[in-house]
C-alpha positions as CSV (number, residue, x, y, z in Angstrom):
1,M,-14.5,-30.5,-120.8
2,K,-13.9,-27.7,-118.3
3,T,-10.9,-25.8,-117.2
4,E,-10.2,-24.8,-113.6
5,R,-7.3,-23.0,-111.9
6,V,-5.4,-23.8,-108.7
7,A,-6.1,-20.9,-106.3
8,D,-3.5,-18.1,-106.3
9,T,-1.4,-19.7,-109.1
10,D,-1.3,-19.7,-112.9
11,V,-1.8,-23.5,-112.9
12,R,-4.9,-24.4,-115.0
13,Y,-6.1,-27.9,-115.6
14,R,-8.6,-29.5,-117.9
15,R,-11.2,-32.0,-116.5
16,S,-13.3,-34.4,-118.6
17,G,-15.6,-37.2,-117.5
18,D,-17.1,-37.7,-114.1
19,G,-16.2,-40.4,-111.6
20,D,-14.8,-41.2,-108.2
21,L,-11.3,-42.0,-109.6
22,A,-9.1,-39.3,-111.2
23,V,-6.6,-40.1,-113.9
24,V,-4.0,-37.4,-114.1
25,F,-1.7,-37.1,-117.1
26,V,1.8,-35.4,-117.1
27,H,3.4,-34.6,-120.4
28,G,7.1,-34.8,-121.4
29,F,9.9,-32.7,-122.6
30,L,8.9,-30.1,-125.3
31,D,5.3,-31.3,-125.2
32,D,2.0,-30.0,-123.8
33,Q,-1.1,-31.3,-122.1
34,Y,-2.8,-31.9,-125.5
35,A,-0.3,-34.7,-126.3
36,W,-2.8,-37.0,-124.4
37,D,-5.7,-36.1,-126.6
38,R,-5.3,-39.2,-128.9
39,L,-5.3,-41.6,-126.0
40,I,-7.9,-40.3,-123.6
41,P,-10.9,-40.7,-125.9
42,Q,-10.0,-44.4,-126.3
43,L,-10.3,-45.3,-122.6
44,T,-13.3,-47.4,-121.8
45,T,-13.1,-47.6,-118.0
46,P,-16.3,-46.2,-116.5
47,G,-16.4,-43.8,-113.5
48,I,-13.2,-42.0,-114.2
49,E,-12.3,-38.3,-114.6
50,C,-9.3,-37.5,-116.8
51,V,-7.2,-34.5,-116.0
52,T,-4.4,-32.8,-118.0
53,L,-2.3,-29.7,-117.4
54,D,0.8,-27.9,-118.7
55,L,4.1,-27.9,-116.8
56,A,5.6,-24.5,-116.1
57,G,7.3,-23.1,-119.2
58,C,5.4,-25.4,-121.5
59,G,2.3,-25.3,-123.6
60,D,-0.1,-22.6,-122.6
61,R,2.2,-21.7,-119.7
62,D,5.2,-20.9,-121.9
63,T,5.6,-17.5,-120.3
64,A,5.8,-18.9,-116.7
65,D,9.0,-18.0,-114.9
66,G,11.3,-20.6,-113.4
67,P,12.6,-22.5,-111.6
68,Y,11.9,-25.5,-113.9
69,T,12.7,-28.3,-111.6
70,Y,11.2,-31.7,-110.6
71,D,10.3,-30.3,-107.2
72,R,8.5,-27.4,-108.7
73,F,6.6,-29.5,-111.2
74,A,5.7,-32.1,-108.5
75,D,4.4,-29.4,-106.3
76,E,2.2,-27.9,-109.0
77,V,0.8,-31.3,-110.3
78,G,0.3,-32.3,-106.6
79,A,-1.7,-29.2,-106.0
80,V,-4.0,-30.2,-108.9
81,V,-4.3,-33.7,-107.4
82,D,-5.1,-32.2,-104.0
83,A,-7.7,-29.9,-105.5
84,L,-9.5,-32.9,-107.1
85,G,-9.9,-34.4,-103.6
86,K,-10.3,-38.1,-104.7
87,P,-8.2,-41.2,-105.2
88,F,-6.1,-41.0,-108.4
89,V,-4.0,-42.9,-110.9
90,I,-1.2,-40.8,-112.4
91,V,0.3,-41.2,-115.8
92,G,3.6,-39.6,-116.9
93,H,5.5,-39.6,-120.2
94,S,9.3,-39.3,-120.4
95,M,10.4,-36.5,-118.1
96,G,6.7,-36.3,-116.9
97,A,7.1,-39.9,-115.6
98,A,9.6,-38.7,-113.0
99,V,7.2,-35.9,-112.0
100,A,4.3,-38.5,-111.8
101,E,6.4,-40.7,-109.4
102,L,7.2,-37.8,-107.1
103,V,3.5,-36.9,-106.9
104,A,2.5,-40.5,-106.2
105,I,5.1,-41.1,-103.4
106,Q,4.0,-37.9,-101.7
107,R,0.4,-39.2,-101.5
108,P,0.5,-42.9,-100.7
109,E,-2.9,-42.8,-99.0
110,R,-4.7,-41.7,-102.2
111,V,-2.6,-43.0,-105.1
112,R,-4.1,-46.1,-106.7
113,G,-1.6,-46.7,-109.6
114,L,1.3,-45.2,-111.5
115,M,1.9,-45.6,-115.3
116,L,5.3,-44.6,-116.7
117,V,5.3,-44.2,-120.5
118,T,8.8,-44.4,-122.0
119,P,10.2,-43.0,-118.7
120,V,13.5,-41.4,-118.1
121,S,15.1,-42.4,-114.8
122,L,14.2,-40.3,-111.8
123,A,17.9,-40.4,-110.9
124,G,18.8,-38.7,-114.2
125,V,20.1,-39.9,-117.6
126,H,23.6,-38.3,-117.2
127,L,24.4,-37.9,-120.8
128,P,27.9,-36.5,-121.6
129,D,28.2,-32.8,-122.2
130,E,28.2,-33.0,-126.0
131,M,25.1,-35.2,-126.1
132,I,23.0,-33.2,-123.6
133,E,24.0,-30.0,-125.4
134,Q,22.1,-31.3,-128.5
135,F,18.9,-31.2,-126.4
136,R,19.7,-28.1,-124.5
137,S,20.2,-26.2,-127.8
138,L,16.8,-27.0,-129.4
139,G,15.2,-23.7,-128.4
140,G,13.6,-22.1,-131.4
141,D,15.0,-24.8,-133.7
142,A,11.9,-26.3,-135.4
143,D,13.9,-28.4,-137.8
144,G,16.1,-29.8,-134.9
145,Q,13.0,-30.6,-132.8
146,R,11.4,-32.4,-135.8
147,G,14.5,-34.3,-136.4
148,V,14.7,-35.5,-132.7
149,R,11.0,-36.6,-132.8
150,N,11.5,-38.4,-136.1
151,Q,14.7,-40.1,-134.9
152,L,13.1,-41.4,-131.7
153,S,9.6,-42.4,-133.1
154,V,8.3,-45.1,-135.4
155,A,4.8,-44.1,-136.4
156,F,4.3,-40.4,-135.3
157,P,1.0,-39.2,-136.9
158,E,2.0,-36.3,-139.2
159,A,-0.6,-33.9,-138.0
160,E,0.4,-34.4,-134.4
161,L,4.0,-34.2,-135.3
162,D,3.4,-30.8,-136.9
163,R,1.4,-29.6,-133.9
164,L,4.0,-30.6,-131.3
165,V,6.9,-29.1,-133.3
166,A,5.0,-25.8,-133.4
167,T,4.3,-26.2,-129.6
168,G,7.9,-26.9,-128.9
169,R,9.2,-24.1,-131.0
170,R,7.3,-21.6,-128.7
171,L,9.3,-22.7,-125.7
172,R,11.9,-20.1,-124.8
173,P,15.6,-21.3,-125.2
174,E,16.3,-20.8,-121.5
175,V,13.3,-23.0,-120.6
176,I,14.5,-25.8,-122.9
177,R,18.0,-25.7,-121.5
178,A,16.6,-25.9,-117.9
179,L,14.2,-28.8,-118.8
180,A,17.0,-30.8,-120.4
181,D,19.2,-30.2,-117.4
182,C,16.4,-31.3,-115.1
183,W,15.9,-34.7,-116.7
184,N,19.6,-35.2,-117.3
185,T,20.6,-34.4,-113.7
186,G,17.6,-36.1,-112.1
187,H,16.3,-36.1,-108.5
188,P,18.0,-37.4,-105.3
189,L,15.1,-39.7,-104.6
190,G,15.9,-41.6,-107.8
191,E,18.9,-43.0,-106.2
192,R,16.7,-45.0,-103.7
193,P,14.1,-47.7,-104.1
194,S,10.7,-46.1,-104.8
195,T,8.2,-45.9,-102.0
196,C,5.3,-45.8,-104.5
197,P,2.9,-48.5,-103.2
198,G,1.9,-49.6,-106.7
199,P,0.7,-51.1,-108.9
200,V,3.2,-49.6,-111.4
201,L,3.0,-50.2,-115.1
202,I,6.0,-49.3,-117.3
203,V,5.4,-48.9,-121.0
204,R,8.1,-48.5,-123.6
205,G,8.1,-48.4,-127.4
206,E,10.1,-51.1,-129.0
207,G,11.6,-48.6,-131.4
208,D,12.6,-46.1,-128.8
209,G,16.4,-45.6,-129.1
210,F,16.5,-43.3,-126.1
211,V,14.6,-45.2,-123.3
212,T,16.1,-48.6,-124.1
213,E,15.1,-51.9,-122.6
214,D,18.4,-52.0,-120.8
215,M,17.7,-48.6,-119.3
216,V,14.3,-49.8,-118.0
217,N,15.7,-53.0,-116.7
218,N,18.7,-51.5,-115.0
219,A,17.8,-48.0,-113.9
220,I,14.0,-47.8,-113.6
221,A,12.2,-51.2,-113.0
222,P,14.4,-52.4,-110.1
223,R,13.3,-49.4,-107.9
224,F,9.7,-50.7,-107.8
225,T,8.3,-53.7,-105.9
226,A,4.9,-54.0,-107.6
227,M,5.8,-53.5,-111.2
228,T,4.9,-54.8,-114.7
229,A,6.7,-53.7,-117.9
230,V,5.3,-54.0,-121.4
231,S,6.7,-53.1,-124.8
232,V,4.7,-51.6,-127.6
233,A,5.3,-52.7,-131.2
234,E,5.5,-50.1,-133.9
235,A,6.1,-47.3,-131.5
236,G,9.0,-45.3,-130.3
237,H,9.4,-42.6,-127.6
238,W,5.9,-41.3,-128.0
239,A,4.1,-44.6,-127.6
240,H,0.9,-42.9,-126.3
241,I,0.6,-41.0,-129.5
242,E,2.0,-43.5,-132.0
243,Q,-0.1,-46.4,-130.7
244,A,-2.7,-44.7,-128.7
245,A,-5.3,-47.5,-128.8
246,G,-2.9,-50.1,-127.5
247,V,-1.6,-47.9,-124.7
248,A,-5.1,-47.0,-123.8
249,T,-6.0,-50.7,-123.4
250,R,-3.1,-51.2,-121.0
251,L,-4.1,-48.2,-119.0
252,D,-7.7,-49.5,-118.8
253,R,-6.3,-52.7,-117.3
254,L,-4.3,-50.7,-114.8
255,L,-7.4,-48.7,-113.9
256,A,-9.4,-51.9,-113.4
257,E,-6.7,-53.1,-111.0
258,A,-6.7,-49.7,-109.3
259,R,-10.3,-50.3,-108.4
260,G,-9.2,-53.5,-106.7
261,S,-10.8,-56.8,-106.5
262,E,-13.2,-58.0,-103.8
263,G,-12.8,-54.8,-101.9
264,V,-9.0,-54.9,-101.6
265,P,-7.3,-51.6,-102.7
266,A,-5.0,-52.2,-105.6
267,A,-2.2,-50.4,-103.8
268,K,-2.0,-53.4,-101.5
269,T,-2.3,-56.1,-104.1
270,P,1.1,-57.6,-105.1
271,R,1.9,-57.6,-108.8
272,P,4.5,-59.7,-110.6
273,Q,7.5,-58.1,-112.2
274,G,8.7,-58.8,-115.7
275,W,8.2,-57.9,-119.4
276,T,5.0,-59.0,-121.2
277,N,4.8,-59.6,-124.9
278,A,4.8,-56.6,-127.2
279,F,1.6,-55.4,-128.6
280,A,0.6,-53.1,-131.5
């Protein structure tokens, strides 16, 4: 494991493994780059390099100044991808899924796959004021953050729940408000069909009361042409933490497809749409 920095910025990223294909992970709202540490060790695909980083205002970058917008996040994650200088698959969770899509569509010549874990819509969720205010007001409220995580999860490991509550509590209230507004308002590109060449894998937890099957079917999946959606049993909004082994298996399959078959790049290989059976 080594840490590097994007030149002339405060963006640092962790690299593990050694291969000709990078797998870049983007965390979600209130989380940090270490939220992927249960999943990454369970990947079995050879010849990959796994990369994680903190978004501005989060994790080890909790003192970073704004703006806290999708465009800023995509620019910074994209700078990491460019520094790696190799083909990549990008994985994003929740709000990070929207960031991952933006990075992917900006680099169609190098992206080999996109995995969206319990994603919010790039177009925004558009919760009413009283509902979004519950998320906007979580700054410094450890009990409130724990309550949200418990409400939206099924099998959150207790130690990781405690760690992420402590991580989220460090975020400044103005950062949390801005992040909530970001994923609630969305990005203009979310109103159009995605230009991500695929393959695209959407993973949602069966017990996720926030990213529902209807939300995926109506607001997310129809934007992609080479897409498969799967549901994860005994998991909620943090499926990659709650059922890390199962999600890692699905990612391994995507990575195998990303390498292509018989020399054909995966980005040009059509993929059927539709839900597959749940797995635990």
